[in-house]
C-alpha positions as CSV (number, residue, x, y, z in Angstrom):
1,M,106.9,114.8,131.3
2,P,106.4,111.3,129.8
3,V,103.7,110.9,127.2
4,S,101.2,108.2,128.1
5,A,99.6,105.8,125.6
6,P,96.0,106.4,124.6
7,A,93.3,105.4,127.1
8,A,91.5,102.1,126.4
9,P,88.0,103.6,126.0
10,R,89.2,106.0,123.3
11,A,91.2,103.3,121.5
12,R,88.0,101.1,121.5
13,W,86.0,103.9,119.9
14,S,88.7,104.4,117.3
15,A,88.6,100.7,116.3
16,L,84.8,101.0,115.9
17,R,85.1,104.0,113.7
18,L,87.5,102.2,111.4
19,R,85.1,99.3,110.9
20,Q,82.2,101.5,109.8
21,S,82.5,100.9,106.0
22,A,84.1,98.6,103.5
23,H,86.3,101.5,102.3
24,L,87.8,101.9,105.8
25,R,88.2,98.2,106.4
26,D,90.0,97.8,103.1
27,L,92.2,100.8,103.8
28,C,93.4,99.3,107.1
29,A,93.7,95.7,105.9
30,E,97.1,94.3,107.0
31,T,97.4,91.1,104.9
32,S,97.1,92.6,101.4
33,F,98.3,95.5,99.3
34,T,95.8,96.8,96.8
35,T,94.6,100.0,95.3
36,A,92.3,100.3,98.3
37,H,95.4,101.2,100.4
38,L,96.1,104.3,98.4
39,I,94.6,107.8,98.7
40,Q,94.5,110.3,95.8
41,P,94.9,114.0,96.6
42,L,92.5,116.3,94.8
43,F,92.8,120.1,94.5
44,V,89.6,122.0,93.8
45,V,90.0,125.8,93.3
46,D,87.3,128.4,93.4
47,G,87.1,130.8,90.5
48,L,89.1,128.9,87.9
49,A,88.1,129.3,84.3
50,A,89.7,126.0,83.3
51,I,91.9,123.3,84.9
52,E,95.5,124.2,85.5
53,A,98.5,121.8,85.5
54,I,100.4,121.7,88.8
55,P,104.1,122.2,88.1
56,G,106.0,119.0,88.9
57,L,103.1,116.8,89.6
58,D,102.5,115.1,86.3
59,G,98.9,114.0,85.9
60,N,97.6,116.2,88.6
61,H,95.7,119.5,88.2
62,R,94.0,122.4,89.9
63,L,90.4,121.7,89.2
64,T,87.0,123.4,88.9
65,I,84.1,121.6,90.7
66,D,82.8,120.2,87.4
67,A,86.3,119.1,86.4
68,A,86.7,117.4,89.8
69,L,83.6,115.4,89.3
70,R,84.9,114.2,85.9
71,T,88.3,113.4,87.4
72,I,86.8,111.4,90.3
73,E,84.6,109.4,87.9
74,S,87.7,108.5,85.9
75,D,89.7,107.7,89.1
76,I,87.0,105.5,90.5
77,A,87.0,103.6,87.2
78,A,90.7,103.2,87.6
79,G,90.4,101.7,91.1
80,V,90.7,104.7,93.4
81,R,88.5,104.5,96.4
82,H,89.9,107.2,98.8
83,F,90.4,110.8,98.0
84,L,91.9,113.6,100.1
85,L,90.3,116.9,99.2
86,F,92.1,120.2,99.3
87,A,89.5,123.0,98.7
88,V,91.0,126.4,97.8
89,P,88.6,129.3,98.1
90,S,88.9,132.7,96.5
91,K,90.3,135.1,99.1
92,G,87.4,137.0,100.7
93,A,84.7,135.3,98.7
94,Y,83.7,133.0,101.6
95,P,83.6,134.8,104.9
96,S,82.8,131.6,106.8
97,V,85.7,129.2,107.0
98,G,85.0,125.9,105.3
99,A,82.1,127.2,103.2
100,F,83.7,126.5,99.8
101,A,85.0,123.2,101.0
102,A,81.5,122.2,102.1
103,R,80.2,123.3,98.7
104,V,82.7,121.0,97.0
105,V,82.0,118.1,99.3
106,E,78.2,118.4,98.8
107,A,78.7,118.3,95.0
108,I,81.0,115.3,95.2
109,K,79.0,113.2,97.6
110,Q,75.7,113.9,95.8
111,R,77.3,112.5,92.7
112,F,79.2,109.6,94.1
113,A,77.6,108.8,97.5
114,D,79.1,105.6,98.8
115,T,81.2,104.6,95.8
116,M,84.2,106.4,97.3
117,H,85.5,107.7,100.6
118,L,86.1,111.4,100.8
119,W,88.6,112.8,103.3
120,V,88.9,116.6,103.7
121,D,92.1,118.3,104.6
122,I,91.4,120.6,107.6
123,C,93.7,123.6,107.6
124,L,93.5,127.4,107.2
125,C,96.6,128.0,105.0
126,S,94.6,128.5,101.8
127,T,92.3,131.0,103.5
128,T,94.5,133.2,105.7
129,D,96.0,136.4,104.2
130,D,99.5,135.4,105.2
131,G,99.4,131.8,104.0
132,H,100.0,130.3,107.5
133,C,98.1,127.5,109.0
134,A,96.7,129.6,111.9
135,I,95.1,132.9,112.7
136,S,97.7,135.3,113.7
137,G,97.8,138.7,115.3
138,P,99.7,141.9,114.0
139,D,102.9,140.6,115.5
140,H,102.5,137.2,113.7
141,Q,101.9,135.4,117.0
142,I,99.4,132.5,116.7
143,D,96.0,133.1,118.3
144,L,95.5,129.4,119.3
145,D,92.0,129.8,120.6
146,A,90.7,131.5,117.5
147,T,92.6,129.0,115.3
148,L,91.1,125.9,117.0
149,A,87.6,127.4,116.8
150,A,88.0,128.0,113.1
151,L,89.4,124.5,112.5
152,E,86.4,123.0,114.4
153,E,84.0,125.1,112.4
154,M,85.6,123.9,109.1
155,A,85.5,120.3,110.2
156,L,81.8,120.4,111.2
157,R,80.8,122.2,108.1
158,V,82.4,119.6,105.7
159,V,81.1,116.7,107.7
160,R,77.6,118.1,107.6
161,A,78.0,118.4,103.9
162,G,78.8,114.7,103.6
163,A,82.6,114.3,104.1
164,D,83.4,110.8,105.2
165,G,86.4,111.8,107.4
166,V,88.5,114.8,108.3
167,S,92.3,115.2,108.1
168,P,93.8,118.0,110.2
169,S,97.1,119.1,108.8
170,D,97.8,122.4,110.6
171,M,99.9,121.0,113.5
172,M,98.4,123.3,116.1
173,D,98.5,122.1,119.7
174,G,95.3,120.4,120.8
175,R,93.6,120.5,117.4
176,T,92.8,116.7,117.3
177,A,91.1,116.9,120.7
178,R,89.1,120.0,119.6
179,L,87.9,118.3,116.4
180,R,87.1,115.0,118.2
181,A,85.1,116.8,120.9
182,G,83.3,119.0,118.3
183,L,82.4,116.0,116.1
184,D,81.2,113.9,119.0
185,G,79.2,116.8,120.5
186,Q,77.3,117.3,117.2
187,G,76.4,113.7,116.7
188,F,79.3,112.8,114.4
189,G,81.0,110.3,116.7
190,A,81.4,107.8,113.9
191,T,83.4,110.2,111.7
192,P,87.1,109.2,111.7
193,I,90.0,111.6,112.0
194,M,93.1,110.9,109.9
195,S,95.7,113.2,111.6
196,Y,98.9,114.6,110.1
197,S,100.3,113.5,113.4
198,T,104.0,113.6,112.6
199,K,104.5,116.4,110.0
200,F,108.0,117.9,109.6
201,A,108.9,121.4,108.5
202,S,110.2,120.0,105.3
203,K,111.6,121.5,102.1
204,F,109.7,118.9,100.0
205,Y,106.3,120.7,99.9
206,G,106.9,123.2,97.1
207,P,104.6,121.9,94.4
208,F,101.8,121.5,96.9
209,R,102.0,125.1,98.0
210,T,101.6,126.1,94.4
211,A,98.6,123.8,94.0
212,A,96.9,125.0,97.2
213,S,97.9,128.7,97.0
214,S,99.3,128.2,100.5
215,A,102.9,129.5,100.4
216,P,103.5,131.6,103.6
217,K,103.9,135.3,102.9
218,H,106.4,135.8,105.8
219,G,108.7,133.5,107.7
220,T,108.5,129.7,107.7
221,R,106.3,127.1,109.5
222,E,109.1,125.9,111.6
223,H,107.5,127.3,114.8
224,Y,104.6,124.9,114.6
225,Q,105.8,122.0,112.3
226,I,108.3,119.5,113.6
227,D,112.1,120.1,113.2
228,V,113.5,117.4,111.0
229,R,116.2,116.6,113.5
230,A,113.7,116.0,116.4
231,R,112.9,112.3,116.6
232,T,111.6,112.4,120.2
233,D,109.2,115.3,119.3
234,A,108.1,113.4,116.2
235,L,107.1,110.3,118.2
236,A,105.5,112.4,121.0
237,S,103.4,114.3,118.4
238,S,101.8,111.1,117.1
239,L,101.3,109.8,120.7
240,R,99.5,113.0,121.6
241,C,97.2,112.8,118.5
242,A,96.4,109.2,119.3
243,G,95.6,110.1,122.9
244,E,93.4,113.0,121.7
245,G,91.2,110.8,119.5
246,A,92.9,110.4,116.1
247,D,91.9,107.1,114.4
248,L,94.6,107.1,111.7
249,L,98.1,108.6,112.1
250,M,100.5,109.8,109.4
251,V,104.1,110.7,108.8
252,K,104.9,113.4,106.3
253,P,107.1,113.5,104.2
254,G,106.9,109.7,103.8
255,M,110.3,108.7,102.6
256,T,112.3,110.9,104.9
257,S,110.1,109.7,107.9
258,I,110.3,106.0,107.1
259,D,112.2,105.2,110.3
260,L,109.2,106.4,112.4
261,I,106.3,104.4,110.9
262,G,107.0,101.2,112.9
263,P,107.8,102.9,116.2
264,I,104.7,105.1,116.0
265,R,102.5,102.1,115.2
266,E,104.0,100.1,118.1
267,A,103.6,103.0,120.6
268,T,100.1,103.9,119.7
269,G,98.4,100.8,118.3
270,R,97.0,102.9,115.6
271,P,97.3,102.4,111.8
272,V,100.1,104.7,110.5
273,G,100.2,106.0,106.9
274,A,102.8,107.7,104.8
275,Y,102.3,110.8,102.7
276,Q,104.4,110.7,99.5
277,V,104.5,114.4,99.4
278,S,104.6,116.7,96.3
279,G,108.4,117.2,96.3
280,E,109.0,113.4,96.5
281,Y,106.6,112.7,93.7
282,A,107.8,115.6,91.6
283,G,111.4,114.3,91.9
284,L,110.4,111.0,90.4
285,C,108.5,112.9,87.6
286,L,111.6,115.0,86.8
287,L,113.8,111.9,86.6
288,Q,111.3,110.4,84.2
289,R,111.4,113.5,82.0
290,E,115.2,113.4,81.9
291,G,115.1,109.8,80.9
292,L,116.8,108.7,84.1
293,I,114.1,106.5,85.6
294,D,111.1,104.5,84.8
295,L,108.4,106.4,86.7
296,D,106.0,103.5,86.9
297,A,108.6,101.1,88.3
298,A,109.8,103.7,90.7
299,L,106.4,104.4,92.1
300,L,105.7,100.8,92.7
301,E,109.1,100.5,94.4
302,T,108.4,103.4,96.8
303,W,105.0,102.1,97.6
304,H,106.3,98.7,98.5
305,V,109.0,100.3,100.6
306,F,106.3,102.2,102.6
307,R,104.4,99.0,103.1
308,R,107.5,97.1,104.1
309,A,108.1,99.8,106.7
310,G,104.7,99.2,108.1
311,A,102.6,101.9,106.5
312,A,98.9,101.0,106.7
313,Y,98.0,103.4,103.8
314,I,99.8,105.7,101.4
315,I,98.7,109.1,100.2
316,T,100.3,109.6,96.8
317,Y,99.7,111.7,93.7
318,G,100.0,108.6,91.6
319,A,97.1,106.6,93.2
320,R,95.2,106.9,90.0
321,R,98.0,105.1,88.1
322,A,98.2,102.1,90.5
323,A,95.8,99.7,88.8
324,A,97.4,100.3,85.4
325,L,100.7,99.4,87.1
326,G,99.4,96.1,88.1
327,L,98.5,96.7,91.7
328,P,95.4,94.5,92.5
329,R,92.1,96.3,93.0
């Protein structure tokens, strides 16, 4: 069955959501490249006694809430305006999905209010016993209805706590439509959705899974993430997300999906970003440690390549370095 382009009314509302603040207008600006186009991931972990370095991701840590507040303050001073929060609760400590994430969001937004834009990753992988991005039965089959309900609950909880936008990364069928309907129905129609719309079942996620305590306990995620060989499926996935109400689309991993950024943008009319994932970033850090590359120059090169390919924005673990590397604020 052919996939249709997003309906005009939904596209119109998406455009309005992306004009709501200076942070969003700068993120989507097409005639410049500044630190405003970069998003810094942030890992906040419940129950930590002290911050923990993330193997491979130089300059990035698993943080307590207090440490996260200090880090954000430093990052804002360095020119960062957008953050993507990954909140990692203690297993069993928060029976309601999204409760710890909401606690972190509230602490961040009380401190920084409108001086930054806070996106929150919406996924269950850090909360489920098996580390998968869905609620599963005894036979490991996904319970889609229960999963979508939990994702909606998490999204509503963090938005009520003050999140500026939500970013579903689970790759469950229909999750963008469920979040859009839930947000609209509860009076959060202006809240944008930045969807992981084309997310491949990649081997480049290793450092992230350590940071987010989200490595699957059994099997792989290949039955719900996109096969790296499947170009048609990759394009259709972003078209579906746009049609379901996503305001911003994304390819992940960034460098190995670079051929899709332009086609997705042309097919949907939506801004399309690139996630420079943990394995890509860690590879550059490793080359630097071995004296084989200049990390700063390599980061700038990769970011310019993403922009050259048409990326509206870039999620990168090096966003906090950008101003020091000469990228205009």
